[in-house]
N, C-alpha and C positions, 0 to 999 in steps of 0.2 A: 395226735395233732388236733388243733382247733379247727373250727369251721372257717371256710373261705368265703369271701375274701378276708384277709387279715388286715385290720386297720389300726395303725398306731398314730396317735395324735396328742399334741400338747406342746408347751413352749420349748424352745431350744434349751433354755436354762431355767432352773429354779432360782429366782432372784430374791423374792420375799415370800413369806407365807401367804400374804394377801393376794399376791399375783398368782401363785400356784392354785390357791383355792378358787379364785375367780375363773381361771381357765378350766378347772375341774368342774365347777358348777355349770359352766357353759356347755361342757361336753357330755355330762352325765346322761342327759336325756336324748342325745343325738341318736338317730336311727338311719341306717342306709335305706335307699329305696327298695321297694319290694323286689325289683329285678335283681338286686344284689343280695337278697336274703333278709333284709329288714332288721339286721342285728345292730347293736351299738358298737362303739369302738372296742377293739380287742384289748388294747393297753393304752393307758394314759402315760405319756412320756414327759420327762423333765430331767435334764442333766444337772447333777450337783458337782461333778468334777468335769471340767471342760479343758481337755488338752488343746492348747492353742499353738499356732506357728511361732508367734513372737512373744517374748516376755512383756510384762507391763499391761497386758490386756486382761479383761475379765476372764478368770479361769474357774469360775464357779464358787459357790459358798461352801463347798466341801460337805463333810458329814453333818454340819449344822442343818442342812436341808433335808436330811433323811427323816427326821420326825415329821416334817411338813408332809412328806410323801406318805408316810404311815397314816397320818390323820386323813389324807385324801382317800385312802383305802377304806378306812373305818366310816367316814362320814358320807362318802358319795358312792361307795360300793364299786369303785373302779379298780381293776387290776393295774398295777403300776410298774413302769419300766424305767431304768436309768442306766447311764453308761458306766462301765468299769474299766480301769486301765491298770489294775494291779490285783494281786491275790488279796491284799488287805482290803481293797474296795469290795471284793466279793464277800469277804467275811462280814463286813459291816452291813451289806445289803441283806445277807441271810439273817443276821441278827435282827434287822429292822422288820423282816417279814415280807419284803416285796416279792412280786411274782416273776419278774423278768429283768434281764440285763441285756445291753448290747455292747459289743466290742467295737470300738471306733476304728476308723481307717488308718490312723497312725499306729495304733496298737497292733492291728492285724499284720502290719508289715514287719513285726518283730517276732520271729518264731519262738525265741526263748521266753519272751513275755507272755505270749499266747499259751505256751506250755504251762507256765506258772498259774495263769488264770484258770486254765482247764483243770489242773489238779485241784485247785480250790473249789471248783464247781462239783467235784466228785461227791456223789451221795446226796446232792440237793435235788429239788424238784423244779428248779428255775428253768424258765424258757430262756434260751440264749440265741441272740441275733448277732451274726458276724458280718460286719460291713466289709466291702472290698478294700484291699490295700490301696494306698494313695497312688501307686503307679499301676499300670495295667498288666499285672503279673498274675495270670490265671492260676498257675501252679501254686503261688504263694497264698492265694485266696482259698483254693481247695485244700491246701495243706493246713491252714488255720482251722477250717471247718473239721477236717479229719482229726486234728488234735483235740478239739472240743468233744467230738463224737467218741473218742477213745475213753474219756473219763465220764462223759455225760451223754449217753447214747440216745436219750429221748429229748424231744422238744428243742431241736436245733434248727435254725433258719439262717438264710443268707439275705443280705441287703445290698442292692446296687445303688451307690450314691455318686457314681462318676469318678473320673480320674483327673488328678491335677497334672497340668503340663504347662509349659511356657508358651502361652498363646494369648491372643487378644480376640475375644469373641463375645457373643451375647450371653452365653452360659458361663456360670462359675466354674463348672467342671465338665470335661469332655465325656459325653455319654458312652461312646464306643460300644454300642449295643451288642456288637458281635461277641464281646467278652462275657457278659452275663448270659447270653443265649448259649454260648459254649459251656458255661458253668452248668446250666440247666441240663444240657445234653449229657454231660459227664456225671452229674450228681442229681438225677431226676427225683430221688427220694427226698431231697431237701427243698422245702418251700422257699421260693425266691420272691422277695419284696423289692419295691423300688422306692427310693427317697428323692422325689422330685424337688424338694426344698433345697437340698444341697446340690443337686444337679443344676438347678436354675440360678440360684443366688438372687433371684428376682421373681416375685409372685406373678409377674406378667406371663412368664413362660411355664408356670406350673401346670395349667390345664392341658396344654399340648403334650408335655412330658408324661403326665399321669395317664392320659389316654393312650399314648404310645405304649406304655408299659402294660396296660390292660389288653391292648390289641396283640401284644406279644405273649399273652398268657402268663404274666406275672401273677403271683398268688396274693398280692396285697400291696398296700402303700403305707409309707411312713411319712407323716407330714407335720410340719411345725405350725402350731396354732397358739397365738399369744392374745390375751385379752386386749392389749394395747400395743400393737407391733411397733409403732413409731417410738415407743419408750423402751424398747428391748435393749438390754445391755450387750447383746451380741446378735449378729445375723438378723438385724431388724428388717432388711429389705426382702428377706425370703420367708417371712412368717405371715401366715394368713390370720385374719381375725375370725372369730367363731362364725359369724354370718357368712363370710366369703367361703369358709371351709364347708359349711352346710350346703351352700349353693353349688359349689364345685362337685361335691359328692353326689348331688342329685342331677347334675348336668352330664356326667360321664356316661358313656355307653358301657355297661357292664356285660362281660361275655362269660360264657361257661368255660371253666378251665379244661374240661374234658367233654367229649361228645357222649351221648347216650350209647349204651352197649350195642343197641340194635340199629343205630342211625348211620354208622359209617363202618366200612371195613377196616381191618388193621392196616392194610396197605395204604388206604386213603389217609388215615391218620398220620402214618409215617411220612407220606409224601408232603402233606401239609406242614409237618414239622420241619422238614428239610427246606421247603419253599420259604418258610419264615426266615430261616437262616440265610437263604439266598437274598431275600429282600433286604435284610440288614446289611449284607455285604455290598449289594448294589448301591444302597444309600452311601456307604463309605466310599465306594469307587467314584461316584459322582462328586462327592465332597472333595476327595483328593484331586480329581481332575480340575475342579474349580480353583483349588489352591495352587496347582501347577500353572494354570493359565494366568493367575495373578502374578506369579513370579516371571512368567514370559513377558507380561506387560511391563514389569519393572525393567527387564533387560531392554525392551523396546524403547523405553524412555531414555535409557543410558545411550543406546545406539543413536537415537535421534540427536541428543545433545553433542555427541562426539563425532557425528558424521560417519558412522560405521555402517557398512552394508548389512542387510538382514541375513542373507544366506552365509552360513559358516560351515563349509563342507567338512572340515576336520572335526568340528564338534559333533556334527550329525553322525559321522562315521564312528566316533567314540561311543555315542549313545546307542547306536544301532548294535554295535558289537557287544557292548556291555549287557544290554537287555536280552540279546539272544543267548548269551552265556547263562544269565540268570534263569531264563526260561528252561534251558536244558537241565540246570540243577534242580528245578522245581518239578520236572517231569512234564513240562508243557511243550507243545509243538512250536519250534522257533519261527516257522512260517506264519503261524497264527499271531505271535507276538509282533513280528515284523509288520504285518498288515495293520495292527492296532497302532503301532508307533508311527507308521507313515501317515495315518490319519491325524494323529496328535501333532506331528510335525507340520502338516499342511495347515491345520488350524492355527498353530503358533505363528506361521508365516503370515497368514491373513490378518491376525490381530496386530502383529508388528507393522505390517504395511499400513494399516489404518492409523496407527499411532504416528508413523512418520509422515503420512499425508496430511493429517489434521494439524492445523496451525493453532 
């Protein structure tokens, strides 16, 4: 495996040869800060095939762009990475002489397609990055990585790019940090990168997401960097320009992925790893409680308009009974759950009282 941190950078798509070369020229002399090892980018990325959700959008230039990437290798000395979505794509990439590929989120969700791609990778020296599936299915993600490992046991990595769901929020994709953390626990030998570009959908949120990934001991970052983001043919809002990319890389706090052998005991390391998982789950719990209270407020507004009383004993008894049963099924103490839900119920009453009082 290569040196950490692993940094993949370049435009979302290869649009023209001039655009690809401009991006490569801007990135070839980039160096990480000394605290992160001072290395350049690990791979220059640019997609020539772009699986898109809807037809009629820019889906890449196809194999026409492969010679452009080949010349980037030759002229700028960069290792190059592109997305593959079929065995045929792998064959063309191998023929072109590129060093790495990634399997996109839509492809990862199809086990038969991953199997075909994995077979095509057999016997190659390609580095292979497997993005999480579009839905938060940890088993499907692990299964895709295992399929690749079966035929291509070296140079395999995973990338967390978030999960699509039906929601309205600041981020393009839901991070659900507990999923990649659990991936790391179950497959600790596979380096795990974060793709804050696709997580965010907007460059405003990339610094926070990138730092969060580093704080959680991710092994690297995959970032979209375009010479002129406003002119990009796809995902313009989430692509950094080269200057902003450089500034971001030098503003992040880079952490050691593992402690020195003599600095911490094995027990302390294990405790810290478990506490990291607890922190992620605590974040999710607070977020879920906020979502629940938002729904409580909506019910309060309906009750106000309809002249309906706040306390609904029958509903409370149903919730109480249901959560106790769920607690028992999950091996939790039902008294503990009852105390939590009494507190939630009291807070819900307070919020609805305020809504009904306010004119």
